[in-house]
N, C-alpha and C positions, 0 to 999 in steps of 0.2 A: 600497853603500846605508849611509847615516849616520843612525844612530839618534837621534832628538831626546829629549834627557834634559829633564825637569821640574825647574826649578829650585825648590830647597825655599824656601818662603817664609821671612823672617826673622822672628823673634820680635820684636814689637813691645813695647818696655817701655810699662808703664803710667803711667808721669810724660811725657805727652806734653808736647812743644816743651822737654824738660829733658833735653840730651845731655848735660850737666856735672855730673849729680847727685852723682857719687862727688869733685867737687873739695872741697877742705877750706872751712869757711866762711871769711868775708873779716872783715877787723878793723873794718869799716865796718858800724856796726848797719844803716843807711839800706839799703845794697846787700842785706843778709841778709834786712831786710824785705821789700822789692823781689822777691827771687826767691822766697820762701815765697809772697808775695802772687800771684804769677804760676802757680807751681803750683797753689796751692788756689783758681784762678780760678773763681769761682761756685758756691763752697761756703760756703753763709752759716752753718753751725753751727761754722766756723773762729773763734776768737776771737783777737785781736791786740791786748795790752795794754801800751800803754807807760809806763813811770813813770821816777821818778829814784831812785838809791839815794843816801839821805840829802841829797836834794837838788841833788845834785853829777854822778853818772855815771849817764849814759842806758843804759836797761835796757829790754830787751822780752820779755815773757811770752806764747807761745803754744801753745794749747789746743784742743782741741774739746770744744764745749759738751754735755754729757750724759756724755763719756766720762771726766770729770776732778772730783776733788771740790772743789769752788767753794768750799767753808767751808774745808776745810784750806788751799786757795790763800790765802784772804783773813788767816786767823791765824796759818799759820805760815811764810808767803813774804813777802806783801806788808805786814803789819805790821811784822816784825821790819826788815825792809829800808828801808823808807822812815823808818824812825824817824830823826829829829834828832839823836839823840845820838852817831851815827857822826861825829865829827869831821875824818875825812879820806878820800881817794878809795882805795878797797880793789878789788882786784883778783877774778878769779872762784872761785880758792881760798879766800880769803878770805870772799866772799859765803857761798860753801857751808857755810863752818862758821858764820855767822850765821843761816843757817836750819835749823831743828830738825825733821830728818827725817834716817831711818835708810837711805832708799834714794835715792841720788842717785848718777849716773854721767855721764862725762865724754861728748859725742858731739864730734866734729870734722868731720862732714861732712853734707852736705844730707840724703842717704839715712839717716843716721842720725837725722836730725831727723825726717823725715818719717815712719819705724818707731817711732818712741817717741810721736809724736804721733798717730800711728793707733791705739796701744795705749792711749791714755789718758793718757800721761805728760805732763806741762806741759814745755816746752822754755824756759829762761832763757837769753838771749844779752844781752851788754852790749857797749858801746862798746870800741873797742880791745882787744877779744879775740877769737883767732881758733878759738876754741872756746865750747861751750855746755855747758850743764847738764841731764841728763834728770832729773826730780823724779817720783820714784815716789808720784802720787796718782791712780792710776788708780781710778775707782770708777763703775759702772754696774750698773742691775739687773739682779737674776739671782735664779733659781729657788731656793727652798728645798730642804732635802733630803727627799724623799718617799721611801715605797715603790716600787719598781718595778713599774707596771702586767702587763708583758709578761712577768715572772717572778716571779709570786707563788708564796709557799711555805707551807708548814703550820707548819714551825720553823726557824727562821734569825734572821739581820738583818734589819732592817726598813727599809734604806736603801738607797738607789740613787745611780747617778753623778748629775750635772747638767750642764747645758751649759758651765760655767766649769771651763777647765783646772787652774787654780790650785786651785779646792776639789777635783777628783777625784785631784789629786796629793796632796792632804793626806791623803785618806783612804785611799789604798793605803799611803802611811806610817804611818797609825795603825794598819793591820791587820800590817804587816811593819815592826818597829821595828828596822832593822838597816842599819846604813851598806854592808852589801853590795847593797842594793837601787839600783842604779843607775840613770840616767835620762838620756838622750841627746835633744837638742831640734833640730829642723830646722824649716823653714818652707818650704811648699809653696803654689804658686798666686800668679802676678805680681800678680793684682788682688787677691785676699783677703788673700794673705800669711798663711794659716793656720799655727799654730803646732801642730807634731807632737812627741808627745814618745815614744821607744823606751822602755820601761821592762823591766830585765832582773833576776835577781840572780846578781850576780858570783860563780862559783865553785859554779854549778849550772846555769846557762845555756851552751849550748855557743858558743863563740866562732864557731864557722862560721856559726853560725844567726843571730848577732848582725849578722854582717859581710852577710850575704845579704840579710834585711831591709832592713838601711841601705842597700845597694846598691839595691834595688829602689826604695824611697822615692826615692832622689837622681835616678834615671832620670826621674821623674815631670815633665812639662812641660805644666802646666795654667793656665788663667787664674784658676780658684777651686776651693778645697774646702769646701764648705758643711754635707757631713755625711760619716761615715766610709766610708759605702757608696760613696763617688768613688772612696776607697784600694783598698777591697778588691777592685773590678772592675780594679784597674791593676796589683795586683801578684799575684794567686792564678796557681797553676800552669795551669790549665785553663780558659779563658774563657768554652769553649763548653758546659762539664757542667753540668746541672741542680743538682748539688749542690755545696754550699757548702764551701768548703776554707778557709775561716777561720770562727771563732767570734767571735758578737758577743754584746755581755751587757752590761746596764747595772749588774750587782752587784760592789762592791768586793770579795766575799767570794769569789765565782768567779773573779774576774782574779788574786786573791792566791793561790788555791789552785792557778790554772794557773801563776803564776810561779814557788812552790815546787816543780812538778814539771819545772822547767826549760824554760819556754815562755817566747816573748816577749808582750808585750802593748803595742798602739799607740794611743795616745790622742790624739785630735783636739779642738781647741778648738773649742766652738759644738755638739758634740753629747752627748750621755749615753751612747750606744754606742762601745764600746770595742772592739778587734779583737785576740782572741787567734790566734798562729800558733806550731806546726804542732796541728793536730787530726787526729782520725780519724773515720770514720764513728759510732762508738760515743759519740764525745764528745758528740754532739747529744742521744743518750739517756740522758744523765746529768743529773739534774736537780739541783740545790742541795741540797735537803735529803735527798736518799739519804746524804749524809754526817753528817748532824744526829741523825737516826731510828737505831735498832737495825738491825743488818746482816740480820736474817731479814726484817723489814718491807720494807728497800729492797731486798734481792733479789728478793722475790715482785714487786714494783711493777715491777723492771725486767724482769724477765721477760715479765709483763702487756705493758709496752709495745713491746719486741720482738715477742712474738706479734701484737699489736692492729696493729702496723706492716705485718705481714705481710697480715694481713687487709685493711688498708685500701688497701693495691695492688693485691690480686690477687683477694680474694672477687668484686667485679663481673665479671672475667674469667672466673673460674671458672664462674658460673653462666650466662654467656653461652656457653661452650665445651660445658657440660652439657647445658643445655637445647638447642641447635641442633646439636650432633654426636653427643653420646655419652649418649642417652637411655639405653642400655641398664644405665648405671651407677647410676641413680636407683630406688630400690624402685618397684614398681607401683602401690602405693596412694599415693604421693605424685605419682608420673608423673603419674596419672589427675588428681589434685588440680590439679596444675599445669596440664595441659591446659583443663581446665574454665575454669579462670582467665584465660586465654590466648586462651580462644576466641573473644570478641570484640574482641581486640586486633590492630590492623591492620599494624602494624610488627613488623619482626625483632626478635629480644631484644637484638642489638648495638644497632639503632638506638634501640630502647627504653632501652636501659642509658645509651648516650651521653646523648640526651634529659635522663633525670634527672640525671645526674651534672654537665650543663651547668647545668642550673637550680639544684640544690643549691649550686654552687660560686659559681653568681650571687647567691643569697640570702646566702651566707656574706660575700662580699666587701662587699655591699650593708650588711650588718650591723656591718663594721669602720667601713665610711666613714661611717655616720651617727653622731649621739649615742648616747652607751651606752644610756640609757634606749629612745629608740626603737629602736635597731639590735639589742638582745636581743628586742624585740617582734616587730619586722620578720622576723628571722630563725625564731622560733618560730611566728609565727601565721602566716607564709607558706609553712613546709614543711608545716604543718597543711593549710592550705585548698589549696594546691596539690596538696600529694600527693591530699586526699580528690576533688578535683574530678576531677583527671587518672583517677584509679580509678571513678566514678562515669560520666565520660564515656568510658569504654572506651578511653581511649588508651594507658594502662600499666596492668599488673596488679598486685595487692596485694602480690603476692610480690616483685617489682622493688621497690616502694617499701620493702618491709623490709629489702632487700639493699642500697638506698641507704643508707637511715636507719642501720643496723649500718655502714657503711663510713665514714659521716661522723663518726658516733661515735667508733670506731675511729681516725680521722685525728687527733681532738684529743687522742689518748694521747702524741703526738710532743712532747717539752716545747720543743723549739727552731721558731719559725716558719720560719726558712729551710729548714731539712730538712722541714719537714712541707710545705711548698709543693713542694720538688723532688718529693717521693713522690706528691703528687697530679697534680703535672703527666705524668708516667710510667705513671700510672696509664691514661690515654687511649690513647696507642698501643700498650699490653698489650692493652686490649680490643678492639680493631681485628684485632690479630693472632688474638685468642681468637675473635672472632666472623667470621673468613676460614679457619682453620686448624685450628680445635679446641683441645684440649689441646696439639698440636705447637707452635702459634701460641704459647701461654701458657709452655710450657718454653722455647721458643727465647727469648721475650722477657725469661726469668729467666736463662738463659744469657748473652744481651748484657749484661744489668744488672750479672751478676757480671763480667765479664771486663772492663768499663768499671771498675767500682769496682776490681779488682786493677791496673789501669793507671792511677789517678789517684794524685798526689801531691801532698802539702800542705807546701811548702819542703822537699821532699826527702824526707820520711817516708811510706811507704806508708798509703793511706788506708783499708786494710781490715785494719790491725796492730791487735791481735794475732793475728789470724786468718790472715792473709796477708802477712807471714811470720808462722809460726806462734812465738810466745813464751809458752812454757806460765805462765810464771811471771806473766805480765801477765793472764792469764785470769781472775785473782782480782778485777778490775775493769772486766771486760768485760759478759759477761752478768750476772753476780751482782755484788754487793760483798759482801766479804768482809771480816770482822771487823778492826779497826783492829791489831790485836795482829799479825794475819798481813801487812797492807801496810807490810812493814819498806822495802822498796825503791821508788826512784821508776821512771817507766817507761824502758824500757831506751833508746830513741831518741830521749827528749830528755835525762833526766836520767843520762846514762852518765857526765858527770863526778864529781859528787857522788851516788854509788849509793844510800848508807844515809839515809833521812830519821828514823828512829828506833831504839832501841836493839832486841837481839833479844831474844826470850823475855819477852815483857811479858802473856803470857796469864794469865788470873786463875787462880788455883788454889785451889778453895774447902776450907773448914776441914772437917777430917773430925770 
């Protein structure tokens, strides 16, 4: 018996009909124009502008309307080159010297021309020249820098990343003004050719981590990358886990702080969300302004976040288990009150909890997708009206409405959306376990979650560190935030090369 092997489909290059794209440019200007027109056939926004340099040498300018600065093309390129004062034929090098631009690169192949034209850089081609010049005149509409809406802070910087990669790089450079901030560039996407930047601080980040990130990115073969979420799903360790293994942020200060702890930041052109690797479970409960306020306030708030995280995951399951299987745990007065409230409810506690939780999640998702003013009104009014109507109709008990409301409020305490939605997802299977096996099912669900978190890795770093494995020194920034004079060292698993980030013994000493 012979097994029939499926032939792997060959990757089709986006430039259809052009198998010789890596060939050098021709010295015949008409041939170059003909090939470029065949590549951009049907592209009405591609401009071909032929002209004569000093009325003698034939030249061609190719660019995409809307991506290049046409005013600069007229004033800095066409005006000096078409001037009649040039009294002799000049080559490409002399032509570039006449152009008053600081960013000019030589292109030698058709592929180089295509990449530069797509990035907004006009291509200058000349007769009898086997190479061209890419003029750095890219200009397109971009969003101004504003405060990120998904990561608002009480105290701290009010600026966020934008969709333009160059602006995001400059924002990182403004935070970390050291030449040790290194950036490696690559392009991913056969059609989108999206620029990806790997940023790290040399001397702090582990070289093995940098190589691992780079290797995972180089293995990606995809048509396009339109958002950093494409990259996140293709490079994370466990794609089947509901828990995120990379941190996404819109804030330059958060990205800079993680760079200084030895992590790697991945910037993707076209999105304000950058990716940070590696991370731990506790990274998603650290808000930016934890480090800008006094440590006592930050520590109390962080403990509250972790406490309410447990409430958001286990409170409905605990209510279902106790009311269905373990009534002896409830005081008699409260038990009689619960029984009277549930007397007219036709559903079991588990079905009742599932219905209310699903409706609450639907209202929350609807509020996110609608415009802000309408979304807030729908979430609040919808929850009040539906909850009150359900109680009056006898479909749910008032106590269940209270439990669901407390659970919903507790889930808003998680500062990261990706982690919050993962916790909201695992709430439902735990409710089903509690509704079928009582507290035994709840405990089994909790153990399963802990085992999964212990096995999970983020680029080789244990997800539950510094709890498992236990690193006592890093407990100072896990459940609480210790004062700055105690945070002398970087995280052990990411900043082991350059261990110390500040001088010791900086505790302030009050005068007697």
